C-alpha positions in Angstrom: 55.2 25.5 16.9 58.4 23.5 16.8 59.2 21.4 19.8 62.7 19.9 20.2 62.6 16.1 20.3 64.8 14.1 22.7 66.5 11.1 21.0 63.8 8.6 22.1 61.0 10.7 20.7 63.0 11.3 17.5 63.5 7.5 17.1 59.7 6.9 17.6 58.7 9.5 15.1 61.2 8.1 12.6 59.7 4.7 13.0 56.2 6.2 12.4 57.6 7.8 9.2 59.1 4.5 8.1 55.7 2.8 8.7 54.0 5.5 6.5 56.6 5.1 3.8 56.1 1.3 3.8 52.4 1.7 3.4 52.8 4.3 0.6 55.2 2.2 -1.3 53.0 -0.9 -0.9 50.3 1.1 -2.7 52.7 2.1 -5.4 52.5 5.9 -4.7 55.5 8.2 -5.2 56.0 11.0 -2.6 54.7 13.4 -5.3 51.5 11.3 -5.8 51.0 11.0 -2.0 51.4 14.8 -1.5 48.8 15.4 -4.2 46.4 12.9 -2.5 46.7 14.5 0.9 46.5 18.0 -0.5 50.1 19.1 0.3 51.7 21.6 -1.9 55.1 20.0 -1.9 56.3 16.4 -1.9 59.0 17.5 0.5 56.3 17.6 3.2 55.7 13.8 2.7 59.5 13.3 2.8 59.9 15.2 6.0 57.1 13.2 7.7 58.5 9.9 6.4 62.0 10.8 7.8 60.5 11.9 11.1 61.7 15.4 10.6 58.2 16.8 10.7 55.1 15.6 12.6 52.0 14.6 10.8 49.4 17.2 11.8 46.6 15.5 13.8 43.9 17.1 11.7 45.2 15.2 8.7 45.1 11.7 10.3 41.8 10.6 8.8 42.8 11.7 5.3 46.2 9.9 5.5 44.4 6.8 6.8 42.0 6.8 3.8 44.8 7.4 1.3 47.0 4.7 2.8 44.0 2.3 3.1 44.3 1.9 6.9 41.3 1.9 9.2 41.1 5.4 10.8 41.2 4.0 14.4 44.2 1.8 13.6 46.0 4.7 12.0 45.2 7.0 14.9 46.5 4.4 17.5 49.7 3.9 15.4 50.1 7.7 15.4 49.6 7.9 19.1 52.0 5.0 19.7 54.9 6.6 17.8 54.1 10.3 18.1 52.2 10.7 21.4 53.5 7.8 23.5 52.4 9.2 26.8 48.8 9.5 25.5 49.0 6.0 24.1 50.1 4.7 27.4 47.2 6.4 29.2 44.7 4.9 26.8 46.2 1.4 26.6 48.4 0.9 29.7 51.2 -0.1 27.3 54.4 1.9 27.3 55.9 2.4 23.8 59.3 3.3 25.2 59.5 -0.1 26.9 58.1 -2.0 23.9 60.7 -0.2 21.6 63.5 -0.6 24.1 64.1 3.1 24.3 65.0 5.3 27.3 61.9 7.2 28.5 61.7 10.9 27.6 62.2 13.2 30.6 59.0 14.5 32.1 58.5 18.2 32.2 56.7 19.8 35.2 54.7 22.8 34.2 52.4 25.0 36.2 50.3 28.0 35.7 51.3 31.2 37.5 50.0 31.1 41.1 49.3 27.4 41.0 51.4 24.6 42.3 53.0 22.2 39.8 51.7 18.7 39.6 54.8 17.4 41.4 54.5 19.9 44.3 50.8 19.2 44.7 51.4 15.5 44.8 54.4 15.7 47.1 52.4 17.9 49.6 50.0 15.0 50.5 
């Protein structure tokens, strides 16, 4: 599923990609070598992740951490910081948007049919 990114999220994802590229290059791997090490069929996938055009699938975090020689917990927290900033903020209390001096992404209010949205339930009290 493709989700349209607002400009702040696109910037954050691009910064995550740049971090990955920096780690890959420090280890001397080409994009083709990296794609082979993480079992991707095409080097273009690595390129897309490094440019922020595609998200790194969460189920691949541990493998990428191992290949890039980063502790899995550090890699996961870096991923959350750049790719899931609201989750990162819930876990740490630190706001990546503020730290990166970016406007905050708009919040979406969603509700299931027949159930009040979070905003309406909160405002009712």
